[in-house]
C-alpha positions as a printed Julia matrix, in Angstrom:
322×3 Matrix{Float64}:
  -3.34  -48.26    6.41
  -0.33  -46.16    7.47
  -0.44  -45.02   11.09
   1.03  -41.54   11.45
   1.69  -38.76   13.92
   0.95  -35.14   13.09
   3.3   -32.64   14.71
   1.89  -29.14   15.0
  -1.84  -28.59   15.39
  -2.21  -24.94   14.57
  -4.32  -23.62   11.69
  -2.63  -25.63    8.95
  -1.99  -28.76   11.01
  -5.72  -28.95   11.74
  -6.44  -28.43    8.03
  -4.36  -31.5     7.3
  -6.01  -33.56   10.03
  -9.48  -32.45    8.87
  -8.68  -33.45    5.28
  -7.28  -36.86    6.2
  -8.84  -38.29    9.32
 -11.72  -40.6     8.48
 -11.47  -39.66    4.79
  -8.27  -41.32    3.66
  -8.23  -45.06    3.06
  -4.43  -45.0     3.15
  -3.34  -43.05    6.25
  -4.77  -42.19    9.63
  -3.39  -40.16   12.51
  -2.95  -42.04   15.76
  -0.82  -39.46   17.57
  -0.74  -35.65   17.67
   1.91  -33.32   19.05
   1.13  -29.83   20.3
   2.43  -27.41   22.9
  -1.16  -26.41   23.67
  -2.39  -29.66   25.15
  -5.36  -28.34   27.13
  -6.7   -26.31   24.22
  -6.37  -29.24   21.82
  -7.71  -32.17   23.85
 -11.3   -31.91   22.63
 -10.15  -31.64   19.0
  -7.86  -34.68   19.34
 -10.62  -36.67   21.03
 -13.03  -35.86   18.21
 -10.44  -36.89   15.62
  -9.57  -40.08   17.47
  -5.86  -39.66   18.2
  -3.85  -39.31   21.4
  -1.8   -36.24   22.27
   1.67  -35.5    23.57
   3.79  -32.38   23.97
   6.97  -33.44   22.18
   8.14  -34.98   18.94
  10.24  -37.4    20.97
   7.1   -38.94   22.49
   5.59  -39.44   19.05
   8.78  -41.08   17.75
   8.79  -43.43   20.75
   5.22  -44.53   19.98
   5.51  -48.02   18.44
   2.28  -47.57   16.5
   3.62  -44.57   14.59
   5.04  -45.51   11.17
   5.31  -42.03    9.69
   5.33  -38.41   10.79
   3.68  -35.34    9.23
   5.33  -32.04   10.19
   3.22  -28.86   10.3
   5.61  -26.87   12.45
   7.36  -23.48   12.14
   9.62  -23.31    9.1
  12.93  -22.96   10.93
  12.37  -26.32   12.66
  11.83  -28.38    9.52
  15.37  -29.45    8.66
  16.27  -30.54   12.19
  12.95  -32.32   12.66
  13.18  -34.17    9.33
  16.61  -35.41   10.32
  15.33  -36.43   13.76
  12.39  -38.36   12.32
  14.58  -40.11    9.72
  17.1   -41.07   12.41
  14.23  -42.71   14.32
  13.41  -44.84   11.27
  10.1   -43.17   10.41
   9.05  -41.81    7.03
   8.43  -38.07    7.04
   6.14  -35.61    5.28
   7.17  -31.98    5.79
   4.98  -28.98    5.11
   6.45  -26.37    2.78
   8.96  -24.9     2.78
  11.15  -27.96    3.32
  13.75  -25.56    4.76
  14.83  -21.95    4.51
  18.23  -22.58    2.87
  19.5   -24.85    0.13
  22.07  -26.39    2.47
  19.38  -27.39    4.96
  17.17  -28.79    2.18
  20.06  -30.99    1.08
  20.65  -32.12    4.67
  16.99  -33.12    5.02
  17.01  -35.02    1.72
  20.3   -36.75    2.56
  19.02  -37.85    5.99
  16.03  -39.6     4.42
  18.13  -41.16    1.66
  20.65  -42.46    4.21
  17.82  -44.0     6.24
  16.2   -45.46    3.11
  12.94  -43.65    3.89
  10.56  -41.66    1.67
  10.31  -37.91    2.07
   7.16  -36.01    1.14
   6.8   -32.25    0.97
   3.59  -30.27    1.3
   3.25  -28.63   -2.09
  -0.46  -29.32   -2.5
  -0.84  -27.08   -5.58
   1.06  -29.8    -7.5
  -2.08  -31.9    -7.07
  -4.56  -29.3    -8.32
  -6.29  -30.56  -11.48
  -5.17  -27.41  -13.34
  -1.5   -28.05  -12.55
  -1.77  -31.76  -13.36
  -3.21  -30.89  -16.79
  -0.6   -28.18  -17.36
   2.19  -30.73  -16.82
   0.47  -33.19  -19.15
   0.21  -30.59  -21.92
   3.86  -29.57  -21.51
   4.99  -33.21  -21.59
   2.95  -33.89  -24.74
   5.24  -31.68  -26.8
   2.38  -29.73  -28.37
   3.9   -26.42  -27.22
   7.13  -27.04  -29.08
  10.33  -25.77  -27.49
   9.66  -24.34  -24.01
  11.11  -20.83  -23.76
   9.47  -19.03  -20.84
   7.48  -19.6   -17.62
   5.42  -17.2   -15.53
   3.73  -17.6   -12.2
   1.72  -15.52   -9.77
   0.16  -16.5    -6.46
  -1.44  -14.04   -4.07
  -3.95  -14.53   -1.28
  -5.28  -13.02    1.94
  -4.09  -15.76    4.31
  -1.47  -13.51    5.91
  -4.39  -11.41    7.17
  -6.99  -14.11    7.79
  -4.75  -16.61    9.59
  -2.13  -14.37   11.14
   0.06  -15.86   13.87
   2.94  -13.99   15.55
   5.57  -16.56   14.52
   4.59  -16.11   10.86
   5.63  -12.46   11.09
   9.18  -13.17   12.22
  11.83  -12.56    9.53
  13.61  -15.67   10.82
  10.51  -17.77   10.02
   9.06  -16.07    6.95
  11.84  -14.34    5.02
  10.84  -12.86    1.7
   7.36  -11.74    2.74
   4.9   -13.84    0.7
   7.51  -16.32   -0.5
   6.96  -18.93    2.22
   3.17  -18.78    1.96
   2.51  -18.44   -1.76
   5.64  -17.88   -3.82
   7.07  -21.25   -2.8
   4.29  -22.98   -4.77
   5.33  -21.15   -7.94
   8.97  -22.06   -7.31
   7.91  -25.71   -7.05
   6.11  -25.47  -10.39
   9.18  -23.86  -11.96
  11.48  -26.57  -10.56
   9.26  -29.21  -12.11
   8.8   -27.52  -15.51
  12.01  -25.55  -16.08
  14.51  -27.33  -13.83
  17.21  -25.68  -11.71
  17.67  -21.93  -11.84
  20.95  -20.33  -12.91
  20.37  -16.66  -12.06
  17.72  -14.89   -9.95
  16.98  -11.2    -9.46
  14.35  -10.24   -6.88
  12.6    -7.05   -5.78
  10.65   -6.46   -2.57
   8.36   -3.47   -1.93
   6.53   -2.96    1.37
   3.26   -1.03    1.8
   2.85   -2.02    5.42
   0.96    0.19    7.82
   0.41   -1.37   11.22
   0.38   -5.09   11.9
  -1.21   -6.41    8.71
   1.3    -7.4     5.97
   1.07   -5.43    2.71
   3.95   -6.13    0.32
   4.97   -7.46   -3.06
   7.74   -9.67   -4.39
   8.78   -9.71   -8.06
  11.42  -12.11   -9.37
  13.21  -12.59  -12.7
  14.68  -16.01  -13.55
  17.17  -17.49  -15.97
  17.18  -21.28  -15.82
  20.16  -23.5   -16.62
  18.44  -24.81  -19.74
  18.07  -21.23  -21.05
  14.37  -20.85  -20.17
  13.41  -17.43  -18.79
  10.75  -16.68  -16.23
   9.21  -14.35  -13.71
   7.17  -14.64  -10.51
   4.88  -12.34   -8.58
   3.43  -12.58   -5.06
   1.29  -10.01   -3.24
   0.31   -9.89    0.44
  -2.58   -9.52    1.03
  -4.6    -9.43   -2.17
  -7.64  -11.59   -3.03
  -6.79  -15.11   -4.14
  -5.2   -15.33   -7.56
  -3.13  -18.23   -8.93
  -1.58  -18.63  -12.35
   1.2   -20.69  -13.91
   1.82  -20.06  -17.62
   4.24  -21.99  -19.85
   5.2   -20.57  -23.25
   6.65  -22.56  -26.16
   7.34  -21.63  -29.76
   4.21  -23.52  -30.9
   1.79  -22.52  -28.16
   1.22  -21.89  -24.46
  -0.65  -23.49  -21.57
  -1.99  -21.58  -18.58
  -3.24  -23.02  -15.29
  -5.71  -20.66  -13.63
  -6.7   -21.34  -10.03
  -7.5   -24.94   -9.1
  -9.52  -26.23  -12.02
  -9.12  -24.22  -15.24
  -6.56  -24.61  -18.03
  -6.28  -22.53  -21.21
  -4.32  -23.9   -24.15
  -3.37  -21.49  -26.94
  -1.84  -22.85  -30.15
  -0.55  -21.24  -33.32
  -3.22  -20.24  -35.81
  -5.47  -18.74  -33.14
  -6.72  -22.04  -31.7
  -7.71  -21.63  -28.06
  -9.25  -24.24  -25.78
 -10.54  -23.74  -22.24
 -10.59  -26.89  -20.12
 -12.35  -27.13  -16.76
 -11.91  -29.98  -14.3
 -13.7   -31.1   -11.12
 -12.22  -29.8    -7.9
 -10.43  -32.25   -5.6
  -9.11  -32.1    -2.04
  -5.44  -31.49   -2.82
  -4.34  -31.88    0.81
  -5.89  -35.35    0.96
  -4.32  -36.15   -2.42
  -0.79  -35.24   -1.3
  -1.1   -37.2     1.96
  -2.44  -40.22    0.08
   0.53  -39.94   -2.31
   2.85  -39.88    0.7
   1.1   -42.95    2.15
   1.67  -44.75   -1.17
   5.37  -43.89   -0.93
   5.54  -45.21    2.64
   3.77  -48.42    1.59
   6.1   -48.86   -1.4
   3.27  -48.53   -3.92
   4.78  -45.56   -5.82
   7.46  -42.92   -5.25
   6.34  -39.54   -3.99
   5.55  -37.51   -7.14
   7.86  -34.62   -6.21
  11.45  -35.76   -6.62
  14.09  -34.9    -4.05
  16.04  -33.03   -6.77
  12.97  -30.84   -7.32
  12.65  -30.31   -3.57
  16.25  -29.08   -3.34
  15.96  -26.96   -6.5
  12.84  -25.27   -5.12
  14.62  -24.28   -1.92
  17.76  -23.27   -3.85
  15.61  -20.77   -5.76
  13.88  -19.66   -2.56
  17.27  -19.14   -0.89
  18.48  -17.09   -3.87
  15.33  -14.92   -3.83
  15.9   -14.1    -0.16
  19.55  -13.25   -0.75
  18.7   -11.1    -3.77
  16.09   -9.16   -1.78
  18.61   -8.57    1.0
  21.5    -7.5    -1.23
  19.7    -5.91   -4.17
  21.94   -7.96   -6.45
  21.35  -10.76   -8.93
  22.25  -14.14   -7.46
  23.97  -16.86   -9.49
  23.24  -20.41   -8.38
């Protein structure tokens, strides 16, 4: 059993703790870090971990073997480096950073320390996405030529927090909340991007975000792609991979549609799982040396490289070459 600290106990940090504590046979939280100690004491007591106000106190705790970061985005790179320097394995919620350079710094710090790095891309663990990758790897689609992805939800309205509305924390509108998951899928399926062209349109009236992001991709292996993200529209998730012999589409958490030449179409449905628990268990396996974390550090950096390019394209109105 890996003993871990969770840093950040806001909406998503509590989601992680709720998914893991008492449910995982591989990791348990023994320490929590929050700046709202009084408001969080009852929650921590119910979950069975002690509280402190700083990351430094968690790193000084001899029982803590690993750290899970659920903190504001701009803090991730520095905190990953700090945790690695203290000799603790680290799991960082997405996005790993806001720039490619910082993503590389975070990865390099963990490599230098010889420690595993996990990143919170829980959609990777959805049964639909697992099956999509299996179908692509099988070769049944032939040569892969194009990828599409769309992820929209209402979380920007339902779980609004002032820091999430700061351009310094959430550049690119829906990219940090939803679009980053599509970028992760693209990094895994299509590899590093070569050229990115992004468009941002705002429909905002008042405090509630209303905007869209549309992105065109050319990947280094000559695959094309595009991405869409809408704030705040009802939940919709799709990743679609097209080959010259067929296509495979992941829809939401549990459905996959395979379309092959000759009009053959198959719909596959899978049982739902707790993807947050699955990603933390995978991180625990990496810490224990059982298996590497299933998202490679190259994929982590390539995801943020694409994210960085999307933000720069939105700002400049130009295509960005990577």
